[in-house]
TORBAMI-706882 format. One record per atom (N, C-alpha, C, O): residue in three letters; x, y, z. Coordinates in steps of 0.05 Angstrom, whole numbers, padded with zeros to 5 digits, always signed. Layout:
<atoms>
ALAXYZ/...
</atoms>
This chain:
<atoms>
MET+01623+03635+02719/MET+01597+03630+02731/MET+01576+03642+02714/MET+01577+03666+02707/SER+01556+03627+02707/SER+01535+03636+02690/SER+01510+03642+02706/SER+01508+03634+02730/PRO+01490+03656+02695/PRO+01466+03662+02709/PRO+01451+03636+02718/PRO+01437+03637+02738/ASP+01455+03615+02703/ASP+01442+03590+02710/ASP+01452+03578+02736/ASP+01439+03563+02750/ASP+01477+03586+02744/ASP+01489+03576+02769/ASP+01477+03591+02793/ASP+01483+03584+02816/ASN+01462+03611+02788/ASN+01451+03628+02810/ASN+01422+03633+02806/ASN+01414+03656+02801/PRO+01405+03613+02810/PRO+01376+03617+02807/PRO+01367+03638+02827/PRO+01376+03639+02849/THR+01348+03655+02818/THR+01338+03676+02835/THR+01324+03664+02859/THR+01306+03648+02857/ALA+01334+03672+02882/ALA+01323+03663+02908/ALA+01304+03683+02919/ALA+01306+03707+02912/PRO+01286+03675+02936/PRO+01268+03694+02949/PRO+01283+03713+02966/PRO+01305+03706+02976/PRO+01273+03737+02971/PRO+01288+03756+02988/PRO+01289+03747+03017/PRO+01275+03728+03024/SER+01306+03760+03033/SER+01308+03753+03061/SER+01283+03761+03075/SER+01266+03775+03064/PRO+01279+03752+03100/PRO+01254+03759+03114/PRO+01249+03789+03116/PRO+01226+03797+03117/ASP+01271+03805+03117/ASP+01267+03834+03118/ASP+01268+03846+03090/ASP+01269+03871+03088/GLY+01266+03830+03069/GLY+01265+03840+03042/GLY+01291+03847+03029/GLY+01291+03857+03006/ARG+01313+03842+03042/ARG+01339+03850+03031/ARG+01350+03829+03012/ARG+01345+03805+03015/ARG+01365+03838+02992/ARG+01380+03821+02974/ARG+01403+03837+02962/ARG+01401+03862+02963/PHE+01423+03824+02952/PHE+01447+03839+02942/PHE+01452+03831+02913/PHE+01452+03807+02907/ARG+01456+03851+02896/ARG+01461+03846+02867/ARG+01490+03852+02861/ARG+01499+03875+02863/LEU+01505+03832+02853/LEU+01533+03834+02847/LEU+01538+03830+02817/LEU+01533+03808+02807/GLY+01547+03851+02804/GLY+01553+03848+02776/GLY+01582+03838+02772/GLY+01599+03840+02789/PHE+01587+03826+02749/PHE+01614+03817+02742/PHE+01618+03817+02712/PHE+01599+03811+02697/VAL+01642+03823+02703/VAL+01647+03824+02674/VAL+01659+03798+02665/VAL+01668+03782+02682/PRO+01660+03793+02639/PRO+01671+03768+02629/PRO+01699+03762+02639/PRO+01716+03779+02640/GLY+01704+03737+02646/GLY+01730+03728+02654/GLY+01734+03730+02684/GLY+01752+03716+02695/VAL+01718+03746+02698/VAL+01721+03749+02727/VAL+01703+03729+02741/VAL+01679+03726+02734/THR+01715+03713+02759/THR+01700+03692+02773/THR+01695+03700+02802/THR+01713+03701+02817/PRO+01670+03706+02809/PRO+01664+03715+02836/PRO+01659+03693+02856/PRO+01652+03698+02879/ALA+01664+03667+02848/ALA+01656+03644+02864/ALA+01666+03645+02893/ALA+01650+03639+02911/LYS+01691+03652+02897/LYS+01702+03650+02924/LYS+01689+03670+02943/LYS+01684+03664+02966/TRP+01683+03694+02932/TRP+01670+03714+02949/TRP+01641+03708+02954/TRP+01630+03714+02975/VAL+01628+03697+02933/VAL+01600+03689+02936/VAL+01598+03667+02958/VAL+01579+03667+02974/SER+01617+03649+02958/SER+01617+03627+02978/SER+01618+03638+03007/SER+01604+03630+03024/VAL+01636+03658+03010/VAL+01639+03670+03037/VAL+01613+03685+03044/VAL+01604+03684+03067/TRP+01601+03699+03025/TRP+01576+03714+03030/TRP+01555+03695+03040/TRP+01541+03700+03059/ARG+01552+03672+03026/ARG+01531+03653+03033/ARG+01535+03640+03060/ARG+01516+03632+03074/GLU+01560+03639+03069/GLU+01566+03628+03095/GLU+01559+03649+03117/GLU+01549+03642+03138/ARG+01565+03674+03111/ARG+01561+03695+03132/ARG+01533+03706+03132/ARG+01523+03714+03153/LEU+01520+03708+03109/LEU+01494+03719+03107/LEU+01475+03699+03092/LEU+01465+03705+03071/PRO+01470+03676+03104/PRO+01454+03656+03091/PRO+01425+03665+03085/PRO+01412+03654+03068/ASP+01416+03685+03100/ASP+01388+03694+03097/ASP+01385+03717+03077/ASP+01363+03725+03071/VAL+01408+03727+03067/VAL+01407+03749+03047/VAL+01416+03738+03020/VAL+01440+03734+03017/PRO+01399+03733+03001/PRO+01407+03722+02975/PRO+01424+03742+02959/PRO+01421+03766+02961/MET+01442+03731+02944/MET+01459+03747+02926/MET+01452+03740+02897/MET+01453+03716+02889/ASP+01445+03760+02881/ASP+01439+03756+02853/ASP+01465+03763+02837/ASP+01475+03785+02840/LEU+01474+03745+02821/LEU+01498+03750+02804/LEU+01488+03759+02777/LEU+01472+03747+02763/VAL+01499+03783+02769/VAL+01490+03795+02744/VAL+01513+03798+02724/VAL+01530+03815+02729/PRO+01514+03782+02703/PRO+01535+03786+02683/PRO+01532+03813+02669/PRO+01510+03821+02662/LEU+01555+03826+02665/LEU+01554+03853+02653/LEU+01574+03855+02630/LEU+01597+03846+02633/PRO+01566+03865+02607/PRO+01585+03871+02586/PRO+01605+03892+02596/PRO+01598+03909+02612/VAL+01630+03889+02588/VAL+01651+03907+02598/VAL+01644+03936+02594/VAL+01648+03953+02612/LEU+01633+03943+02571/LEU+01628+03971+02565/LEU+01603+03982+02580/LEU+01598+04006+02579/GLU+01588+03965+02593/GLU+01564+03974+02607/GLU+01567+03971+02637/GLU+01549+03978+02652/ALA+01590+03961+02647/ALA+01593+03955+02675/ALA+01592+03981+02692/ALA+01578+03982+02712/ASP+01607+04001+02684/ASP+01607+04026+02699/ASP+01579+04038+02702/ASP+01570+04045+02724/ALA+01564+04038+02680/ALA+01537+04050+02680/ALA+01519+04034+02698/ALA+01501+04045+02711/ALA+01522+04007+02698/ALA+01504+03990+02714/ALA+01508+03996+02744/ALA+01488+03995+02759/VAL+01532+04002+02752/VAL+01537+04009+02780/VAL+01526+04037+02786/VAL+01513+04041+02806/ARG+01532+04056+02769/ARG+01523+04084+02773/ARG+01493+04086+02774/ARG+01482+04100+02791/GLU+01480+04071+02757/GLU+01450+04073+02754/GLU+01436+04055+02774/GLU+01411+04056+02776/GLY+01450+04039+02789/GLY+01437+04022+02810/GLY+01426+03996+02799/GLY+01411+03983+02813/THR+01434+03989+02775/THR+01425+03962+02765/THR+01437+03940+02783/THR+01424+03920+02787/VAL+01461+03945+02793/VAL+01473+03927+02813/VAL+01482+03944+02836/VAL+01486+03968+02834/ASP+01486+03931+02859/ASP+01495+03945+02883/ASP+01525+03949+02882/ASP+01536+03969+02893/ALA+01539+03931+02869/ALA+01568+03933+02866/ALA+01576+03914+02843/ALA+01560+03898+02835/ALA+01600+03917+02833/ALA+01609+03900+02811/ALA+01638+03894+02812/ALA+01654+03910+02822/LEU+01645+03870+02803/LEU+01672+03861+02799/LEU+01679+03867+02770/LEU+01668+03854+02752/LEU+01697+03886+02765/LEU+01703+03895+02738/LEU+01732+03901+02735/LEU+01748+03899+02755/ARG+01740+03909+02712/ARG+01768+03916+02707/ARG+01772+03946+02706/ARG+01756+03961+02695/LEU+01793+03955+02719/LEU+01800+03983+02719/LEU+01810+03990+02691/LEU+01821+03973+02677/PRO+01808+04016+02683/PRO+01800+04039+02699/PRO+01770+04042+02700/PRO+01755+04032+02683/VAL+01760+04057+02720/VAL+01733+04066+02722/VAL+01733+04096+02727/VAL+01753+04108+02733/ASP+01709+04108+02725/ASP+01706+04136+02731/ASP+01708+04140+02761/ASP+01688+04135+02775/ARG+01731+04149+02772/ARG+01735+04152+02800/ARG+01719+04175+02812/ARG+01716+04177+02837/GLU+01709+04193+02796/GLU+01691+04214+02806/GLU+01664+04204+02813/GLU+01650+04215+02830/ALA+01656+04182+02799/ALA+01629+04171+02804/ALA+01630+04146+02821/ALA+01610+04140+02835/LEU+01652+04131+02820/LEU+01653+04105+02833/LEU+01677+04103+02852/LEU+01698+04115+02847/SER+01673+04088+02873/SER+01695+04080+02890/SER+01703+04052+02882/SER+01686+04037+02872/ALA+01729+04045+02885/ALA+01738+04019+02876/ALA+01761+04009+02893/ALA+01777+04025+02902/ILE+01761+03983+02898/ILE+01782+03970+02913/ILE+01796+03951+02894/ILE+01783+03931+02886/PRO+01821+03956+02886/PRO+01835+03936+02870/PRO+01839+03910+02885/PRO+01845+03910+02908/LEU+01834+03888+02871/LEU+01835+03862+02883/LEU+01859+03845+02874/LEU+01873+03834+02891/TYR+01864+03844+02848/TYR+01887+03828+02839/TYR+01894+03836+02810/TYR+01878+03849+02796/GLU+01918+03828+02802/GLU+01927+03834+02775/GLU+01925+03809+02758/GLU+01931+03787+02767/GLU+01917+03813+02733/GLU+01915+03790+02714/GLU+01939+03790+02695/GLU+01948+03812+02686/THR+01950+03767+02689/THR+01973+03764+02671/THR+01964+03768+02642/THR+01944+03756+02634/PRO+01978+03785+02626/PRO+01970+03788+02598/PRO+01982+03766+02581/PRO+02004+03756+02586/VAL+01967+03757+02562/VAL+01976+03736+02543/VAL+01970+03744+02514/VAL+01952+03761+02510/VAL+01984+03733+02496/VAL+01979+03738+02467/VAL+01966+03713+02456/VAL+01975+03691+02459/VAL+01944+03718+02442/VAL+01928+03696+02430/VAL+01936+03694+02400/VAL+01935+03714+02386/VAL+01944+03670+02392/VAL+01954+03666+02364/VAL+01942+03640+02353/VAL+01933+03623+02368/PRO+01942+03637+02326/PRO+01934+03611+02315/PRO+01953+03589+02324/PRO+01976+03594+02330/LYS+01943+03565+02325/LYS+01958+03542+02336/LYS+01984+03537+02322/LYS+02003+03528+02334/ASP+01986+03543+02296/ASP+02010+03538+02281/ASP+02028+03562+02279/ASP+02048+03562+02264/HIS+02023+03583+02295/HIS+02040+03607+02295/HIS+02066+03601+02309/HIS+02067+03584+02327/VAL+02088+03615+02301/VAL+02114+03610+02313/VAL+02114+03616+02343/VAL+02130+03604+02357/VAL+02097+03634+02352/VAL+02096+03640+02380/VAL+02088+03616+02397/VAL+02096+03614+02421/SER+02073+03598+02386/SER+02064+03574+02401/SER+02087+03557+02410/SER+02083+03540+02428/ALA+02111+03560+02400/ALA+02134+03544+02408/ALA+02147+03554+02434/ALA+02165+03541+02444/PHE+02138+03577+02443/PHE+02150+03589+02467/PHE+02130+03589+02491/PHE+02106+03588+02487/ASP+02142+03591+02515/ASP+02125+03594+02539/ASP+02116+03623+02543/ASP+02095+03628+02553/ALA+02133+03641+02534/ALA+02128+03670+02537/ALA+02142+03684+02514/ALA+02162+03674+02503/VAL+02132+03707+02507/VAL+02144+03722+02485/VAL+02142+03752+02491/VAL+02120+03762+02499/PRO+02163+03768+02487/PRO+02162+03797+02491/PRO+02145+03809+02469/PRO+02148+03802+02445/VAL+02127+03827+02476/VAL+02110+03839+02455/VAL+02127+03856+02436/VAL+02119+03860+02413/ASP+02150+03866+02445/ASP+02167+03882+02428/ASP+02178+03865+02405/ASP+02186+03876+02384/ASP+02179+03839+02408/ASP+02189+03821+02387/ASP+02168+03816+02365/ASP+02173+03802+02345/LEU+02143+03827+02369/LEU+02122+03822+02350/LEU+02114+03847+02335/LEU+02091+03851+02327/ASP+02133+03865+02331/ASP+02127+03891+02318/ASP+02117+03888+02290/ASP+02103+03906+02280/ASP+02124+03867+02277/ASP+02116+03863+02249/ASP+02088+03850+02246/ASP+02078+03848+02224/GLU+02076+03843+02269/GLU+02050+03829+02268/GLU+02028+03850+02269/GLU+02031+03872+02279/VAL+02005+03842+02258/VAL+01980+03858+02260/VAL+01966+03851+02286/VAL+01963+03827+02292/PHE+01959+03871+02301/PHE+01945+03866+02327/PHE+01917+03878+02326/PHE+01912+03899+02315/LEU+01899+03863+02338/LEU+01871+03871+02341/LEU+01868+03885+02368/LEU+01879+03877+02388/HIS+01853+03907+02368/HIS+01849+03923+02392/HIS+01818+03927+02396/HIS+01807+03947+02387/PRO+01805+03909+02410/PRO+01776+03911+02413/PRO+01768+03935+02429/PRO+01783+03945+02445/LEU+01743+03944+02424/LEU+01734+03968+02438/LEU+01730+03964+02468/LEU+01731+03984+02484/ASP+01727+03939+02477/ASP+01724+03934+02505/ASP+01750+03927+02519/ASP+01751+03916+02541/ASP+01773+03933+02506/ASP+01799+03928+02517/ASP+01803+03945+02542/ASP+01797+03969+02542/ARG+01814+03934+02564/ARG+01819+03949+02588/ARG+01848+03948+02596/ARG+01855+03955+02619/LEU+01866+03941+02577/LEU+01895+03942+02583/LEU+01904+03970+02578/LEU+01898+03983+02558/GLY+01919+03981+02597/GLY+01928+04008+02595/GLY+01952+04012+02578/GLY+01974+04017+02588/TRP+01949+04009+02552/TRP+01972+04011+02534/TRP+01983+04039+02533/TRP+01968+04058+02528/ALA+02009+04042+02537/ALA+02022+04067+02531/ALA+02026+04070+02501/ALA+02024+04092+02490/GLN+02032+04047+02489/GLN+02034+04046+02460/GLN+02026+04018+02451/GLN+02036+03998+02462/LEU+02008+04016+02432/LEU+01998+03990+02423/LEU+02020+03975+02408/LEU+02037+03987+02395/PRO+02021+03949+02411/PRO+02042+03933+02398/PRO+02036+03929+02369/PRO+02014+03932+02359/GLY+02058+03923+02354/GLY+02055+03916+02325/GLY+02041+03937+02308/GLY+02043+03961+02313/ARG+02027+03927+02288/ARG+02013+03945+02269/ARG+01983+03941+02274/ARG+01973+03919+02278/PRO+01967+03963+02275/PRO+01939+03960+02281/PRO+01924+03948+02258/PRO+01930+03952+02234/ALA+01903+03933+02264/ALA+01885+03922+02244/ALA+01869+03944+02232/ALA+01868+03966+02243/ALA+01857+03939+02209/ALA+01842+03960+02194/ALA+01819+03970+02210/ALA+01812+03994+02209/GLU+01806+03953+02226/GLU+01783+03961+02242/GLU+01785+03950+02271/GLU+01798+03929+02275/ARG+01773+03963+02289/ARG+01772+03953+02317/ARG+01747+03936+02321/ARG+01725+03947+02318/PRO+01750+03911+02329/PRO+01726+03895+02335/PRO+01712+03906+02359/PRO+01724+03918+02377/ALA+01686+03901+02361/ALA+01670+03912+02383/ALA+01676+03899+02410/ALA+01677+03913+02430/THR+01681+03873+02410/THR+01686+03859+02435/THR+01710+03841+02433/THR+01720+03835+02411/THR+01719+03832+02456/THR+01741+03812+02456/THR+01733+03786+02443/THR+01749+03774+02429/ALA+01708+03778+02447/ALA+01698+03754+02434/ALA+01700+03756+02403/ALA+01708+03737+02390/ASP+01693+03779+02392/ASP+01695+03784+02363/ASP+01725+03783+02355/ASP+01731+03772+02334/ALA+01742+03794+02371/ALA+01771+03795+02364/ALA+01782+03766+02363/ALA+01799+03760+02346/VAL+01774+03749+02382/VAL+01783+03722+02382/VAL+01775+03707+02356/VAL+01791+03692+02345/GLU+01751+03713+02347/GLU+01742+03701+02322/GLU+01760+03710+02298/GLU+01766+03695+02280/LEU+01768+03735+02299/LEU+01786+03746+02278/LEU+01814+03734+02279/LEU+01827+03731+02259/VAL+01823+03728+02304/VAL+01849+03715+02306/VAL+01848+03687+02293/VAL+01866+03679+02279/ALA+01826+03673+02298/ALA+01822+03647+02286/ALA+01821+03648+02256/ALA+01828+03629+02242/ALA+01811+03671+02246/ALA+01809+03674+02217/ALA+01835+03684+02204/ALA+01837+03687+02180/GLY+01856+03688+02221/GLY+01882+03696+02211/GLY+01885+03726+02205/GLY+01903+03734+02191/VAL+01867+03742+02217/VAL+01868+03771+02212/VAL+01891+03784+02228/VAL+01904+03803+02218/GLY+01896+03774+02252/GLY+01917+03786+02269/GLY+01919+03772+02295/GLY+01907+03752+02300/LEU+01935+03784+02313/LEU+01939+03773+02340/LEU+01925+03790+02360/LEU+01915+03811+02354/LEU+01923+03780+02385/LEU+01908+03794+02405/LEU+01921+03790+02432/LEU+01929+03768+02439/VAL+01924+03812+02447/VAL+01934+03811+02475/VAL+01910+03816+02494/VAL+01896+03836+02491/VAL+01906+03798+02512/VAL+01884+03800+02531/VAL+01892+03789+02559/VAL+01913+03776+02560/PRO+01877+03795+02580/PRO+01882+03782+02605/PRO+01879+03752+02602/PRO+01862+03743+02587/GLN+01894+03737+02617/GLN+01894+03708+02614/GLN+01866+03696+02619/GLN+01858+03676+02606/SER+01850+03708+02637/SER+01824+03697+02643/SER+01806+03699+02618/SER+01789+03681+02614/LEU+01809+03720+02602/LEU+01793+03722+02578/LEU+01802+03702+02556/LEU+01786+03692+02541/ALA+01828+03697+02555/ALA+01838+03677+02536/ALA+01827+03650+02543/ALA+01820+03634+02525/ARG+01825+03644+02568/ARG+01813+03618+02577/ARG+01784+03617+02571/ARG+01773+03597+02563/LEU+01770+03640+02577/LEU+01741+03641+02572/LEU+01734+03635+02543/LEU+01715+03621+02537/HIS+01750+03647+02525/HIS+01744+03645+02496/HIS+01762+03624+02482/HIS+01767+03626+02458/HIS+01772+03605+02497/HIS+01790+03585+02486/HIS+01778+03570+02462/HIS+01755+03562+02463/ARG+01794+03565+02442/ARG+01787+03549+02419/ARG+01809+03529+02413/ARG+01832+03534+02419/LYS+01802+03507+02401/LYS+01822+03486+02395/LYS+01842+03495+02375/LYS+01864+03485+02374/ASP+01834+03514+02358/ASP+01853+03523+02337/ASP+01870+03547+02345/ASP+01884+03558+02329/LEU+01868+03555+02371/LEU+01883+03577+02381/LEU+01899+03569+02406/LEU+01891+03551+02420/VAL+01921+03583+02411/VAL+01936+03580+02435/VAL+01942+03608+02446/VAL+01940+03628+02432/PHE+01950+03609+02471/PHE+01959+03634+02482/PHE+01984+03630+02499/PHE+01987+03610+02512/ARG+02001+03651+02498/ARG+02026+03650+02512/ARG+02029+03677+02527/ARG+02019+03697+02519/GLU+02044+03676+02550/GLU+02048+03700+02565/GLU+02061+03722+02548/GLU+02081+03716+02534/ALA+02051+03746+02550/ALA+02061+03768+02535/ALA+02077+03787+02553/ALA+02065+03804+02567/THR+02103+03782+02555/THR+02119+03799+02572/THR+02122+03827+02561/THR+02124+03831+02537/GLY+02122+03846+02579/GLY+02124+03874+02570/GLY+02097+03887+02565/GLY+02095+03911+02560/ALA+02075+03871+02565/ALA+02048+03881+02561/ALA+02037+03890+02588/ALA+02044+03878+02609/PRO+02019+03910+02589/PRO+02008+03918+02615/PRO+01989+03897+02626/PRO+01976+03882+02612/THR+01988+03896+02653/THR+01970+03877+02666/THR+01942+03890+02668/THR+01939+03913+02663/SER+01923+03873+02676/SER+01896+03883+02680/SER+01889+03880+02710/SER+01896+03860+02722/THR+01876+03901+02721/THR+01869+03901+02749/THR+01840+03896+02753/THR+01823+03911+02742/VAL+01833+03876+02768/VAL+01805+03871+02775/VAL+01799+03884+02801/VAL+01815+03883+02820/ALA+01775+03897+02803/ALA+01768+03912+02827/ALA+01739+03909+02833/ALA+01723+03902+02816/LEU+01732+03915+02858/LEU+01704+03917+02867/LEU+01697+03946+02866/LEU+01711+03963+02877/ALA+01675+03953+02852/ALA+01667+03981+02849/ALA+01639+03985+02858/ALA+01622+03967+02856/TRP+01634+04009+02870/TRP+01607+04015+02880/TRP+01605+04046+02881/TRP+01625+04060+02878/VAL+01581+04056+02885/VAL+01576+04084+02888/VAL+01578+04092+02918/VAL+01564+04081+02935/GLU+01597+04110+02924/GLU+01602+04117+02952/GLU+01577+04126+02967/GLU+01573+04119+02990/ASP+01560+04142+02953/ASP+01536+04152+02966/ASP+01515+04131+02971/ASP+01495+04135+02986/ARG+01519+04107+02960/ARG+01500+04085+02964/ARG+01515+04062+02978/ARG+01511+04039+02972/THR+01531+04069+02997/THR+01546+04049+03013/THR+01528+04038+03035/THR+01530+04048+03057/THR+01512+04019+03029/THR+01493+04007+03048/THR+01508+03987+03066/THR+01532+03982+03062/ASP+01494+03977+03086/ASP+01506+03957+03103/ASP+01515+03932+03088/ASP+01535+03920+03093/LEU+01499+03925+03067/LEU+01505+03902+03051/LEU+01530+03907+03034/LEU+01546+03889+03030/VAL+01532+03931+03024/VAL+01556+03938+03009/VAL+01581+03937+03027/VAL+01602+03927+03019/GLU+01578+03946+03052/GLU+01600+03944+03071/GLU+01607+03915+03077/GLU+01630+03908+03080/GLU+01587+03898+03077/GLU+01592+03869+03081/GLU+01609+03859+03058/GLU+01628+03843+03063/MET+01602+03866+03034/MET+01617+03857+03010/MET+01646+03868+03011/MET+01664+03854+03004/ILE+01648+03893+03019/ILE+01675+03905+03021/ILE+01692+03889+03041/ILE+01715+03884+03036/GLY+01680+03883+03063/GLY+01694+03867+03084/GLY+01702+03840+03074/GLY+01724+03830+03080/ILE+01685+03827+03058/ILE+01692+03801+03047/ILE+01715+03802+03028/ILE+01734+03786+03030/VAL+01715+03821+03009/VAL+01737+03822+02989/VAL+01763+03831+03002/VAL+01784+03825+02992/ARG+01761+03846+03025/ARG+01785+03854+03039/ARG+01795+03833+03058/ARG+01817+03836+03070/GLY+01781+03811+03061/GLY+01790+03790+03078/GLY+01784+03793+03107/GLY+01797+03780+03124/ARG+01765+03811+03114/ARG+01759+03814+03142/ARG+01746+03788+03153/ARG+01732+03774+03139/THR+01752+03782+03178/THR+01739+03759+03191/THR+01711+03766+03200/THR+01704+03790+03201/PRO+01694+03746+03205/PRO+01667+03752+03213/PRO+01665+03768+03238/PRO+01645+03783+03242/ASN+01684+03766+03256/ASN+01683+03781+03281/ASN+01696+03808+03281/ASN+01695+03823+03300/SER+01707+03816+03258/SER+01720+03842+03256/SER+01699+03864+03253/SER+01676+03858+03246/SER+01707+03889+03260/SER+01689+03911+03258/SER+01682+03917+03229/SER+01700+03917+03212/ARG+01657+03921+03223/ARG+01649+03928+03196/ARG+01622+03942+03198/ARG+01610+03944+03220/GLY+01611+03950+03175/GLY+01586+03964+03175/GLY+01591+03994+03171/GLY+01614+04003+03172/ARG+01570+04008+03167/ARG+01572+04037+03161/ARG+01583+04053+03184/ARG+01594+04075+03179/GLY+01581+04043+03208/GLY+01592+04058+03231/GLY+01621+04054+03234/GLY+01633+04068+03251/THR+01634+04037+03219/THR+01662+04031+03223/THR+01679+04056+03220/THR+01696+04061+03237/GLN+01676+04071+03198/GLN+01692+04094+03193/GLN+01686+04116+03214/GLN+01704+04130+03222/GLN+01661+04118+03222/GLN+01654+04138+03242/GLN+01668+04131+03268/GLN+01678+04149+03282/ASP+01668+04105+03275/ASP+01681+04097+03299/ASP+01711+04103+03298/ASP+01723+04111+03317/ALA+01722+04099+03274/ALA+01751+04104+03270/ALA+01757+04133+03273/ALA+01779+04141+03282/ASP+01738+04151+03264/ASP+01743+04180+03264/ASP+01736+04192+03291/ASP+01745+04214+03297/ALA+01721+04178+03308/ALA+01713+04189+03334/ALA+01737+04191+03352/ALA+01755+04174+03352/PRO+01738+04213+03369/PRO+01760+04215+03388/PRO+01759+04193+03408/PRO+01738+04185+03418/THR+01782+04182+03415/THR+01784+04161+03434/THR+01803+04169+03456/THR+01820+04185+03452/ARG+01798+04157+03480/ARG+01815+04163+03503/ARG+01841+04146+03500/ARG+01840+04122+03497/ALA+01863+04161+03500/ALA+01889+04147+03497/ALA+01895+04129+03520/ALA+01889+04136+03543/ALA+01906+04106+03514/ALA+01914+04088+03536/ALA+01938+04099+03550/ALA+01955+04111+03537/PRO+01940+04095+03576/PRO+01962+04106+03591/PRO+01988+04094+03581/PRO+01989+04070+03575/SER+02009+04110+03580/SER+02035+04100+03571/SER+02047+04083+03593/SER+02038+04083+03616/LYS+02068+04068+03585/LYS+02082+04051+03604/LYS+02094+04068+03626/LYS+02095+04059+03650/GLY+02104+04092+03618/GLY+02116+04109+03638/GLY+02095+04118+03659/GLY+02101+04118+03683/ALA+02071+04124+03650/ALA+02050+04133+03668/ALA+02042+04110+03686/ALA+02037+04114+03710/GLN+02040+04086+03674/GLN+02033+04062+03690/GLN+02054+04057+03711/GLN+02048+04051+03734/ALA+02080+04061+03703/ALA+02102+04056+03722/ALA+02101+04077+03744/ALA+02106+04071+03767/GLY+02094+04103+03736/GLY+02092+04124+03756/GLY+02071+04119+03777/GLY+02075+04124+03800/ARG+02048+04107+03768/ARG+02027+04100+03787/ARG+02036+04077+03804/ARG+02027+04075+03827/ALA+02052+04059+03793/ALA+02060+04035+03808/ALA+02080+04041+03830/ALA+02080+04027+03850/LYS+02096+04063+03827/LYS+02117+04069+03846/LYS+02106+04074+03874/LYS+02116+04063+03893/PRO+02085+04092+03877/PRO+02074+04096+03904/PRO+02064+04071+03917/PRO+02067+04067+03941/GLN+02052+04053+03901/GLN+02042+04028+03911/GLN+02065+04012+03922/GLN+02063+04000+03944/LYS+02087+04011+03907/LYS+02110+03995+03916/LYS+02122+04007+03940/LYS+02130+03993+03959/ALA+02125+04035+03941/ALA+02136+04048+03963/ALA+02120+04043+03989/ALA+02131+04038+04010/GLY+02093+04044+03986/GLY+02076+04039+04008/GLY+02079+04011+04019/GLY+02079+04006+04043/ALA+02082+03992+04000/ALA+02086+03964+04009/ALA+02112+03961+04024/ALA+02113+03947+04044/ARG+02133+03975+04014/ARG+02159+03973+04028/ARG+02157+03986+04056/ARG+02168+03975+04075/SER+02143+04009+04059/SER+02140+04022+04086/SER+02125+04003+04105/SER+02133+04001+04128/ALA+02104+03990+04096/ALA+02089+03972+04113/ALA+02106+03949+04122/ALA+02105+03941+04145/ALA+02123+03939+04104/ALA+02140+03917+04111/ALA+02161+03926+04132/ALA+02168+03911+04150/ALA+02171+03951+04129/ALA+02191+03961+04148/ALA+02179+03964+04175/ALA+02191+03957+04196/ARG+02154+03975+04176/ARG+02141+03978+04202/ARG+02136+03951+04215/ARG+02139+03949+04240/ALA+02128+03931+04200/ALA+02124+03905+04211/ALA+02149+03893+04222/ALA+02149+03881+04243/ALA+02172+03898+04208/ALA+02197+03887+04217/ALA+02206+03901+04243/ALA+02215+03888+04262/THR+02201+03928+04244/THR+02207+03943+04269/THR+02191+03933+04292/THR+02201+03929+04315/ASP+02165+03928+04287/ASP+02148+03918+04309/ASP+02157+03891+04319/ASP+02157+03886+04343/ARG+02166+03874+04300/ARG+02176+03847+04308/ARG+02201+03850+04325/ARG+02204+03836+04345/GLN+02219+03868+04316/GLN+02244+03872+04332/GLN+02238+03883+04360/GLN+02250+03873+04379/GLN+02220+03902+04362/GLN+02213+03913+04388/GLN+02200+03892+04406/GLN+02206+03890+04430/ALA+02183+03875+04394/ALA+02170+03854+04410/ALA+02190+03834+04420/ALA+02189+03824+04442/ALA+02210+03827+04403/ALA+02231+03809+04411/ALA+02248+03820+04433/ALA+02256+03806+04452/ALA+02254+03847+04432/ALA+02270+03860+04453/ALA+02256+03860+04479/ALA+02268+03854+04500/ARG+02229+03865+04479/ARG+02214+03865+04503/ARG+02213+03837+04516/ARG+02215+03834+04540/LYS+02211+03817+04499/LYS+02210+03790+04508/LYS+02236+03782+04521/LYS+02237+03769+04542/ALA+02259+03791+04508/ALA+02285+03784+04519/ALA+02290+03799+04546/ALA+02301+03787+04564/ALA+02281+03824+04548/ALA+02284+03839+04572/ALA+02269+03827+04595/ALA+02278+03825+04618/ALA+02245+03818+04589/ALA+02228+03805+04609/ALA+02241+03779+04619/ALA+02239+03772+04643/LYS+02254+03765+04602/LYS+02266+03739+04609/LYS+02290+03743+04627/LYS+02295+03727+04645/ASN+02306+03764+04622/ASN+02330+03769+04638/ASN+02326+03785+04663/ASN+02345+03789+04679/LYS+02302+03795+04668/LYS+02296+03811+04692/LYS+02297+03793+04717/LYS+02286+03771+04717/PRO+02311+03802+04739/PRO+02313+03786+04763/PRO+02285+03781+04775/PRO+02267+03798+04775/ARG+02282+03756+04784/ARG+02256+03748+04795/ARG+02255+03757+04825/ARG+02275+03756+04838/GLY+02231+03764+04834/GLY+02228+03771+04863/GLY+02228+03746+04881/GLY+02227+03724+04870/GLY+02230+03749+04909/GLY+02229+03726+04927/GLY+02248+03730+04951/GLY+02258+03752+04956/LYS+02254+03708+04966/LYS+02272+03709+04989/LYS+02300+03714+04980/LYS+02310+03705+04959/ARG+02315+03729+04998/ARG+02343+03735+04993/ARG+02360+03715+05008/ARG+02352+03706+05030/GLY+02382+03709+04998/GLY+02400+03689+05011/GLY+02414+03702+05034/GLY+02417+03726+05036/LYS+02423+03684+05054/LYS+02438+03693+05077/LYS+02465+03703+05068/LYS+02476+03693+05049/ARG+02476+03723+05084/ARG+02502+03734+05079/ARG+02523+03718+05094/ARG+02547+03723+05092/
</atoms>
């Protein structure tokens, strides 16, 4: 999504608007769509951010939150991991790797690999042999792959973003994945930031959200009575009902006895002759 896809809209009637940053390869479209359905009166500005500047943009308030790749400075930012990206190796179209659907990076130890400064893959050990210099960006590294300088491992979304007809990419098994996350400054968790957090977490429109949510969760609540307690309260009611039924039955029996006695009692009148 480019800035042209998101023309600046006027602010909401109360002056609110939300600025969401995003780094190359990350597509915020599905979350933006949900935002516009739920908050049609609050415009969202999409702000493209270079990878190396994304953390600072969030910390300094250039954006309210950002979709970026981990790691981030967890002392300064809060982050919610959203999904993992598949790593791929980018090679010239005529490279032997192009004949496979996937290739273990350990099988490419003899190859020269480019390691751009904006790389966010958490390598324990870089594959192959390092190039003489580190390119500044992934885009620069892709150009060097096309020039035959070396190979490059990147998240699949970046390989697609920088796709060229003279290059191909294949899944790089054994390479670290990339984690995309929503990041923001905890001390600036506004109601709109909470709305965005709820959207990326998949909360429904009717679910609890907002800055009071955590306070409500931390507040003491009255425990619901247990089934045993409910049953304990129910027993006297049932016992009372049984006593009333017994009394009614006794009354009916006594009434029937009186009726029978009255029926069998000798009637008064003239006595017969002896």
